[in-house]
C-alpha positions as CSV (number, residue, x, y, z in Angstrom):
1,M,50.4,107.2,77.8
2,E,51.9,103.9,75.8
3,A,54.3,104.5,73.8
4,A,54.9,102.3,70.5
5,V,57.8,99.7,71.1
6,P,60.9,100.6,69.8
7,E,63.0,98.8,67.8
8,P,65.7,97.1,69.7
9,S,67.9,98.9,71.5
10,L,71.8,99.9,69.3
11,S,74.7,97.9,70.3
12,L,77.1,100.5,72.0
13,G,80.3,98.6,70.3
14,A,83.7,100.2,70.3
15,V,82.6,103.5,71.7
16,A,81.4,101.4,75.2
17,L,84.8,99.8,75.2
18,V,87.0,102.6,74.8
19,V,85.2,104.6,77.6
20,L,85.2,101.6,79.6
21,V,88.9,100.9,79.0
22,I,89.9,104.6,79.7
23,Y,87.8,104.5,83.1
24,L,89.5,101.1,84.0
25,L,92.7,102.4,83.6
26,V,92.4,105.6,85.8
27,L,91.0,103.2,88.7
28,L,94.1,101.4,88.3
29,S,96.3,104.1,87.8
30,L,94.5,106.0,91.2
31,G,95.1,102.5,92.9
32,V,99.0,102.7,92.1
33,I,99.2,106.8,93.3
34,G,97.5,105.5,96.9
35,Y,99.7,102.5,97.2
36,L,102.7,104.8,96.5
37,R,101.6,107.5,98.8
38,S,100.8,105.0,101.6
39,R,102.7,103.5,104.3
40,N,103.0,100.1,105.6
41,T,100.8,100.4,109.0
42,E,97.6,98.9,110.0
43,E,96.1,102.7,110.3
44,D,97.0,103.9,106.9
45,F,95.8,101.1,105.1
46,Y,92.0,101.0,106.8
47,L,91.8,104.5,107.3
48,A,94.2,106.4,105.1
49,G,96.3,108.0,108.1
50,R,93.1,109.6,109.8
51,G,93.5,112.6,107.6
52,Q,91.2,112.7,104.7
53,G,90.2,116.1,104.1
54,M,86.5,117.7,102.9
55,L,85.9,116.9,99.3
56,V,87.2,113.1,99.7
57,T,85.2,112.5,102.7
58,V,82.1,113.7,101.4
59,M,82.3,112.0,97.6
60,T,83.3,108.7,99.4
61,I,80.4,109.0,101.9
62,M,78.1,109.5,98.7
63,A,79.5,107.4,96.5
64,T,79.0,104.3,99.1
65,F,75.7,105.0,100.0
66,F,74.9,104.9,96.1
67,S,75.0,101.1,95.2
68,S,73.5,99.4,92.5
69,A,70.2,99.1,94.4
70,A,70.0,102.7,94.7
71,I,70.2,103.6,91.1
72,L,68.7,100.6,89.7
73,G,66.7,98.8,92.6
74,I,65.3,102.5,93.9
75,P,64.5,103.6,90.5
76,G,62.6,100.1,89.7
77,Q,60.5,100.9,93.1
78,V,59.6,104.1,91.9
79,Y,58.7,102.9,88.1
80,K,56.2,100.3,90.3
81,E,55.1,102.4,92.9
82,G,54.8,106.2,91.1
83,T,55.3,109.2,93.2
84,A,54.6,107.2,96.6
85,F,57.9,105.7,96.7
86,M,60.0,109.2,95.7
87,L,59.4,110.2,99.5
88,F,62.4,107.1,99.6
89,A,64.6,110.4,98.9
90,M,63.6,111.3,102.3
91,N,66.4,109.2,103.7
92,L,69.1,111.0,102.8
93,P,68.7,114.1,104.7
94,C,68.4,112.2,107.1
95,A,71.5,110.4,106.9
96,G,73.1,113.5,106.8
97,A,71.7,114.5,110.0
98,C,72.7,111.3,111.4
99,I,76.3,112.1,110.3
100,Y,75.9,115.8,111.8
101,L,75.1,114.4,115.1
102,L,77.0,111.0,115.5
103,G,79.8,111.2,113.3
104,S,82.1,113.8,115.4
105,K,81.7,111.9,118.4
106,I,82.5,108.5,117.1
107,R,85.2,109.8,114.8
108,R,86.9,111.8,118.4
109,I,87.1,109.0,120.4
110,G,88.3,106.3,117.5
111,R,91.4,108.9,116.8
112,R,91.9,109.1,120.7
113,R,92.0,105.2,121.5
114,S,92.7,104.3,117.6
115,Y,89.8,102.4,116.7
116,V,89.3,100.6,112.9
117,T,86.0,98.9,113.1
118,Q,82.7,99.3,114.9
119,G,84.0,96.2,117.0
120,D,87.1,98.1,118.5
121,M,84.6,100.8,120.2
122,I,81.8,98.8,120.8
123,S,83.3,95.8,123.0
124,E,85.7,98.1,124.4
125,Y,83.1,100.0,126.0
126,Y,81.1,97.2,127.4
127,G,84.0,95.0,128.6
128,D,85.6,93.0,125.7
129,S,83.7,90.4,125.4
130,P,84.6,88.1,122.8
131,V,81.3,87.2,122.3
132,L,80.0,90.9,121.9
133,R,83.0,91.6,119.4
134,L,81.3,88.5,117.3
135,L,78.0,89.6,117.3
136,V,79.5,93.2,115.9
137,A,81.3,91.1,113.3
138,L,78.6,89.3,112.1
139,I,76.1,92.1,112.1
140,G,79.0,93.9,109.6
141,F,79.0,90.4,107.4
142,L,75.2,90.0,107.1
143,Y,75.2,93.9,105.7
144,V,78.5,93.3,103.4
145,L,78.2,90.5,101.7
146,P,74.8,91.0,100.0
147,Y,75.9,94.1,98.8
148,V,78.9,93.1,97.6
149,I,77.2,90.0,95.8
150,M,74.7,92.7,94.6
151,Q,76.8,95.0,93.0
152,I,78.9,91.9,91.0
153,K,75.4,91.0,89.7
154,A,74.8,94.7,88.4
155,G,78.6,94.8,86.8
156,G,77.3,91.3,84.7
157,Y,74.0,92.7,83.3
158,L,75.3,96.2,82.6
159,A,78.6,94.2,80.6
160,Q,75.3,92.5,79.0
161,V,73.6,96.0,78.4
162,M,76.9,97.1,77.1
163,F,78.4,94.2,74.6
164,P,75.3,92.1,73.9
165,E,77.2,90.8,70.8
166,T,80.3,89.3,72.6
167,R,81.2,85.9,71.6
168,P,81.3,83.3,74.6
169,L,84.9,82.4,75.7
170,T,85.3,78.7,76.5
171,F,87.8,78.1,79.2
172,L,88.3,74.9,81.6
173,G,85.4,73.3,80.0
174,R,83.0,75.9,80.9
175,T,81.8,78.7,78.8
176,Y,81.5,82.5,80.0
177,G,79.1,85.0,78.4
178,A,79.0,89.0,78.6
179,F,77.5,88.5,82.3
180,E,80.1,86.3,83.4
181,L,82.9,88.0,82.1
182,G,81.8,91.8,83.1
183,A,81.1,90.4,86.3
184,S,84.7,88.9,86.5
185,A,86.0,92.3,85.0
186,L,84.4,94.7,87.7
187,S,85.4,91.7,90.8
188,L,89.2,91.8,89.6
189,V,89.4,95.6,88.9
190,T,87.9,96.2,92.5
191,M,90.1,93.5,94.0
192,V,93.4,94.8,92.6
193,Y,93.1,98.7,94.0
194,V,91.7,97.9,97.3
195,L,94.6,95.3,97.5
196,I,97.3,97.6,96.3
197,G,96.0,100.9,98.0
198,G,94.1,100.3,101.0
199,M,91.6,103.2,102.0
200,R,93.8,105.7,100.5
201,S,92.7,104.4,96.8
202,V,89.0,103.2,97.8
203,A,88.6,106.8,98.9
204,W,90.4,108.4,95.7
205,T,88.6,106.3,93.2
206,D,85.4,107.1,95.4
207,V,85.8,110.7,94.5
208,L,86.0,109.7,90.3
209,Q,82.8,107.5,90.6
210,G,81.1,110.3,93.0
211,F,81.2,113.0,90.3
212,L,80.4,110.5,87.4
213,L,77.4,109.6,89.8
214,I,76.3,113.1,89.8
215,L,76.8,113.5,86.1
216,G,75.1,110.2,84.8
217,M,71.9,111.3,86.9
218,V,71.8,115.0,85.7
219,L,72.6,113.3,81.3
220,A,69.7,110.3,82.6
221,S,67.1,113.4,83.8
222,F,68.1,115.7,80.9
223,A,67.0,112.8,78.3
224,T,63.8,112.0,79.9
225,I,62.8,115.7,80.0
226,K,64.1,116.2,76.5
227,S,62.0,113.1,75.2
228,L,58.7,113.7,77.0
229,G,58.9,117.8,75.5
230,G,60.8,119.9,77.9
231,F,59.6,120.4,81.9
232,G,56.1,121.5,80.9
233,G,55.2,118.0,78.9
234,F,56.8,116.1,81.5
235,F,54.8,117.5,84.3
236,E,51.4,117.4,81.9
237,K,52.3,113.5,81.2
238,V,52.9,112.9,84.8
239,R,49.6,114.1,86.2
240,D,48.2,112.2,83.7
241,L,48.9,109.0,85.1
242,P,46.8,106.7,87.1
243,P,45.4,108.0,91.0
244,E,47.2,105.3,92.5
245,A,50.3,106.1,91.1
246,L,49.9,109.9,92.7
247,A,49.4,108.8,96.0
248,L,49.8,106.4,99.2
249,P,50.4,103.6,99.4
250,G,50.9,103.1,95.7
251,P,49.7,100.7,93.4
252,S,50.3,97.4,95.2
253,G,49.4,99.2,98.1
254,I,52.5,98.2,100.5
255,F,53.9,101.4,101.1
256,G,51.5,103.2,104.1
257,P,52.6,106.7,105.5
258,W,53.9,104.5,108.4
259,K,56.2,102.3,106.6
260,L,57.6,104.7,104.5
261,M,58.5,107.3,107.5
262,T,60.3,104.4,109.2
263,I,62.0,103.3,105.9
264,C,63.1,106.9,105.3
265,L,64.3,106.9,108.9
266,F,65.9,103.6,109.5
267,A,67.4,103.2,106.0
268,S,69.3,106.1,106.6
269,V,70.7,105.3,109.8
270,G,71.2,101.5,109.1
271,S,73.4,102.8,106.2
272,L,75.7,105.2,108.4
273,V,76.3,102.4,111.3
274,Q,77.6,99.9,109.0
275,P,81.1,99.0,108.8
276,A,82.0,100.8,105.6
277,Q,80.8,104.2,106.8
278,W,81.9,104.0,110.2
279,I,85.4,103.6,108.9
280,R,85.0,106.8,107.1
281,L,84.0,108.7,110.0
282,Y,87.0,107.4,111.8
283,A,89.2,108.2,108.4
284,A,87.9,112.3,108.4
285,R,90.3,114.7,109.4
286,D,88.3,116.7,111.9
287,D,84.9,117.6,113.2
288,Q,84.4,120.3,111.1
289,T,85.1,118.5,107.9
290,L,82.4,115.5,108.6
291,K,79.8,118.6,109.9
292,R,80.6,120.4,106.7
293,S,80.2,116.8,104.4
294,A,76.9,116.0,106.3
295,L,75.7,119.7,105.2
296,I,76.8,118.9,101.8
297,F,75.7,115.1,101.5
298,S,72.4,116.4,103.1
299,I,72.0,119.3,99.8
300,V,73.4,117.6,96.6
301,L,72.4,113.9,97.1
302,P,68.6,114.1,97.5
303,A,68.9,116.9,95.0
304,C,70.4,114.5,92.1
305,F,68.1,111.9,93.7
306,L,64.6,113.6,93.4
307,F,65.3,115.4,90.3
308,G,68.0,112.5,88.5
309,I,67.2,108.8,88.3
310,M,63.5,109.4,90.3
311,I,62.6,111.5,86.9
312,V,63.9,108.7,84.9
313,A,62.0,106.3,86.7
314,L,58.5,108.5,86.4
315,G,59.1,109.0,82.7
316,G,59.9,105.1,82.1
317,R,56.4,104.8,83.5
318,V,54.7,107.3,81.0
319,L,56.6,105.8,78.4
320,Y,56.3,102.1,78.8
321,P,53.2,101.9,81.8
322,P,53.7,98.8,84.0
323,L,51.3,95.9,83.9
324,V,48.5,95.8,87.2
325,E,47.6,92.4,87.9
326,T,44.9,91.7,90.6
327,A,45.2,88.2,92.3
328,A,42.2,86.0,93.4
329,D,42.9,86.8,97.1
330,G,42.5,90.7,96.4
331,G,46.8,91.6,96.3
332,V,48.0,93.6,93.5
333,S,51.1,92.7,91.3
334,V,52.8,95.3,89.4
335,L,54.7,93.9,86.7
336,A,57.2,96.0,84.2
337,H,56.5,96.6,80.7
338,P,57.4,93.6,78.3
339,Y,59.8,96.0,76.6
340,I,61.4,97.0,80.0
341,G,61.8,93.5,81.2
342,E,62.7,93.7,84.8
343,T,62.1,96.8,86.5
344,D,65.1,97.4,87.7
345,Q,66.4,98.1,84.0
346,V,64.3,101.3,83.4
347,V,67.2,103.2,83.9
348,I,69.1,101.2,81.3
349,V,66.7,101.1,78.9
350,M,65.6,104.7,79.1
351,V,68.7,106.1,78.6
352,K,69.8,103.9,75.9
353,D,66.8,104.5,73.8
354,Q,66.7,108.6,74.7
355,L,69.7,110.1,74.4
356,P,71.1,108.8,71.1
357,A,67.4,110.2,69.7
358,I,67.9,113.2,70.9
359,L,71.8,113.8,70.6
360,G,72.7,111.5,67.7
361,S,76.5,110.0,67.9
362,L,76.7,112.3,71.1
363,G,74.2,110.9,72.6
364,V,75.8,107.1,72.2
365,V,79.0,108.2,74.0
366,L,76.9,110.1,76.6
367,V,74.9,106.6,77.1
368,A,78.2,104.8,77.4
369,V,79.1,107.2,80.2
370,I,75.9,107.0,82.1
371,L,76.7,103.3,81.9
372,I,79.8,103.6,83.1
373,A,78.0,105.7,85.9
374,V,76.0,103.2,86.8
375,L,79.3,100.7,87.1
376,A,81.0,103.4,88.9
377,A,77.7,103.2,91.4
378,S,78.4,99.4,92.1
379,M,82.3,99.3,92.0
380,S,82.2,102.1,95.0
381,T,79.9,100.1,96.5
382,A,81.8,97.0,96.5
383,D,85.2,98.3,97.1
384,S,84.3,100.3,100.3
385,N,82.3,97.1,101.8
386,L,85.3,94.7,100.6
387,H,87.9,96.9,102.5
388,A,85.2,97.3,105.5
389,L,84.9,93.4,105.3
390,S,88.7,92.9,105.3
391,A,89.0,95.2,108.4
392,V,86.2,93.6,110.5
393,F,87.5,90.1,109.8
394,T,90.9,91.0,110.7
395,R,90.8,93.1,113.6
396,D,88.0,91.5,115.0
397,V,87.8,88.1,114.4
398,Y,91.7,87.1,113.8
399,D,93.6,89.3,116.0
400,R,91.4,88.9,118.9
401,L,90.4,85.2,118.6
402,L,92.3,83.6,116.5
403,R,95.8,84.9,116.9
404,P,95.7,87.5,119.7
405,K,99.6,88.3,119.2
406,S,99.9,88.4,115.5
407,S,101.9,91.3,114.3
408,E,100.8,94.3,112.3
409,R,102.3,92.8,109.2
410,E,100.8,89.7,109.3
411,R,97.4,91.2,110.3
412,A,97.9,93.3,107.0
413,W,98.5,89.9,104.7
414,V,95.2,88.7,106.5
415,G,93.4,91.0,105.6
416,R,94.1,91.1,101.8
417,I,93.5,87.2,101.8
418,A,90.4,88.2,103.1
419,I,89.6,90.6,100.2
420,V,90.9,88.0,97.8
421,T,88.0,85.3,99.1
422,A,85.3,87.5,99.8
423,T,85.8,88.5,96.4
424,L,86.0,85.0,95.0
425,L,83.1,83.7,97.0
426,A,80.9,86.5,95.7
427,L,81.8,86.0,92.2
428,W,80.7,82.4,92.7
429,L,77.4,82.8,94.4
430,V,76.7,85.3,91.2
431,N,77.8,82.8,88.8
432,Q,76.1,79.8,90.5
433,G,72.6,82.3,90.5
434,H,73.3,83.3,87.1
435,H,73.0,79.7,86.0
436,N,70.4,78.5,88.3
437,E,67.3,80.7,89.1
438,E,66.8,78.3,92.5
439,F,70.1,78.8,93.7
440,K,68.5,80.1,97.4
441,P,71.6,82.3,98.2
442,L,71.3,84.2,95.0
443,K,67.6,84.4,94.9
444,L,67.6,86.1,98.3
445,I,69.7,89.3,97.0
446,A,67.2,91.5,95.9
447,D,64.8,90.8,98.9
448,L,67.9,91.4,101.5
449,M,68.7,95.0,100.2
450,F,66.5,96.4,103.0
451,A,67.3,93.2,105.0
452,A,70.9,93.5,104.8
453,I,70.5,97.5,106.2
454,A,67.7,96.1,109.0
455,F,70.9,94.0,110.2
456,S,73.1,97.0,110.2
457,T,70.3,98.9,112.4
458,Q,70.9,96.3,115.5
459,L,73.7,98.3,116.0
460,L,72.1,101.7,116.8
461,P,70.9,101.0,120.3
462,A,74.4,100.3,121.2
463,T,75.9,103.4,119.4
464,I,73.0,105.8,121.0
465,D,73.5,104.1,124.8
466,M,77.5,104.7,124.6
467,L,77.0,108.1,122.8
468,F,74.3,109.6,124.9
469,I,72.9,107.5,127.7
470,R,75.4,105.5,129.0
471,K,72.8,103.3,130.8
472,G,73.2,100.0,129.3
473,T,74.8,96.9,130.2
474,K,77.3,94.4,128.6
475,A,74.6,91.6,128.7
476,G,71.8,93.9,127.7
477,V,73.2,94.9,124.5
478,M,74.4,91.3,123.8
479,S,70.6,90.5,124.5
480,G,69.6,93.5,122.2
481,M,71.5,92.3,119.4
482,V,70.6,88.6,119.2
483,A,66.7,89.8,119.1
484,G,67.2,92.4,116.9
485,I,68.7,90.1,114.4
486,F,66.1,87.4,115.3
487,V,63.4,89.5,114.1
488,V,65.3,90.3,111.0
489,F,65.5,87.0,110.3
490,L,62.5,86.3,110.6
491,S,61.6,88.0,107.6
492,T,63.8,86.0,105.4
493,P,64.0,82.6,104.0
494,F,66.7,81.5,106.1
495,I,63.8,80.7,108.7
496,P,62.9,76.8,107.6
497,D,58.9,76.7,107.5
498,G,59.3,74.4,110.1
499,V,60.4,76.9,112.8
500,K,58.0,79.6,111.4
501,S,55.2,77.1,112.4
502,A,56.4,76.2,115.7
503,L,56.8,79.9,116.5
504,G,53.4,80.4,115.6
505,P,51.7,83.7,116.7
506,V,55.3,85.0,117.5
507,F,55.5,84.6,113.5
508,H,52.6,85.8,112.6
509,F,52.7,89.0,114.9
510,A,56.0,89.8,113.3
511,K,55.0,89.6,110.2
512,T,52.1,91.7,110.5
513,G,54.3,94.2,111.9
514,F,56.8,94.1,108.7
515,T,53.6,95.1,106.7
516,Y,53.6,98.6,108.7
517,L,57.1,99.2,109.4
518,D,60.2,99.0,107.9
519,L,61.7,95.7,108.8
520,G,64.6,97.5,110.4
521,C,62.4,99.7,112.6
522,A,60.6,96.7,113.8
523,G,64.0,94.7,114.6
524,F,65.3,97.8,116.3
525,L,62.1,98.6,118.8
526,V,62.5,94.6,119.6
527,N,66.0,95.2,119.9
528,V,65.7,98.3,122.4
529,V,63.0,96.6,124.6
530,V,65.5,93.6,125.3
531,F,68.1,95.8,125.5
532,A,66.7,98.1,128.4
533,A,64.5,95.2,130.5
534,V,68.1,93.3,130.6
535,S,69.9,96.6,131.4
536,V,67.7,96.9,134.5
537,F,68.8,93.4,136.2
538,T,72.2,92.9,135.4
539,P,75.6,94.3,136.7
540,K,75.9,97.6,135.7
541,L,79.2,98.8,133.5
542,D,82.3,99.5,135.9
543,S,82.1,104.1,136.6
544,A,85.4,104.8,135.1
545,R,85.4,103.2,131.5
546,V,81.9,105.2,131.5
547,Q,83.8,108.2,132.4
548,S,86.8,107.5,130.4
549,L,84.5,107.3,127.0
550,A,82.5,110.3,128.0
551,K,85.8,112.4,128.6
552,D,87.2,111.5,125.5
553,M,84.1,112.5,123.4
554,R,84.7,116.3,124.5
């Protein structure tokens, strides 16, 4: 079924501006309150005194999971691939199970040994090697930077949607349109409240942003179902979609059972052991807080995902069917309907078209609220990752390698400088990519969403070994990480063509593996094999250190 292309989308004008200003003022107010409640210590800035309760813990974990990629990019995949990619929602219960099984052990050790980052725990257990600490920090950076850039980029696109009639502003010889102004505003506000309030401000704003996300998903789902004639009409029209959109491996044929299963498992685990989520495990008040948060997370977020934005994506596929093209080599490309423009814009187009048609003026206000919810998804991930990047750089690089005798006050200022530097660098990259489509660092960002998670997944073998097995060695864990990182890099354009040719069968074997397995899973398997093999032939860890960690977990 293809609907007639509607008139150009409405301009939200003053309504969007009022809602946006209120939202940003509330965020800044929470940042100020967080500053007033904070203590001038490193532990307070990064972990809010390790005293976060259940509501704050569950909402900040949920908000950090739901980035702009999740609320725009994943629905775009459902729009392209149909019900096949809806199975991706199963990664959320897997993530909840990981929080339940791993979180309390990590929190307990972190509290007893005053850990702040992943590097603190991993490097101390395996012998506090500077090289190992740098490897852990590198994996953190490879996860954080693409995610911060994606969120800023999403802020620019939302500004274009909300304020399409914005007049360009010329400053220092350069013209700034709605995209540049929106990206800059998101960056500035996020940077300010992270700087002044640290973890406390980040977590409190995540509570607000988490509720906005849930509200936005519910409203968008309501608009979609209503526009298709209620639940009966919705399911009737979905049933009439092409058969390939209702079964694996989807229209493009790339999401087979094994690939989807490994994506669900390793996307969840990779998103849990990344720096921002690991810090949230340290910050929880007690074990019960984490376990209850894990249960709530496992129920609420999958329900919102399946019955919220995924319904919107399927509704978009009904109203604006994508274009399926078959290449000469038999490959299939799925392109967005011309009215949608880009697949990841399906949620925005649906709510802008359907809510005002159903609810009139109230619908215009609700559209503004939903777009603010999408903005909240961007900011809640950007703030968490900027905060985590600051902790990783300060603790794992500056304090341990550059200035080991630095004072706590000095490290606090270095952490704030790292936040400003990372924000400005990410904003510069976003603006460069917006004006130059061939600018490679930005061209890779969409493709690196899962690659970023795959990089983070390379911390999983060390984590499992520390918490449960305790048989690995320092040389083994470093060798495994290097091998896993290399495998993930093989999937990205960072590897020059000459190197790929030199690798020959190795590269083609890896490329074949990526067809059937999630990228993180492929890197994890190689990591585990190398980790285990090297650990057999290298000196074992000091037994007293191993027993000490086991004792601190009890």
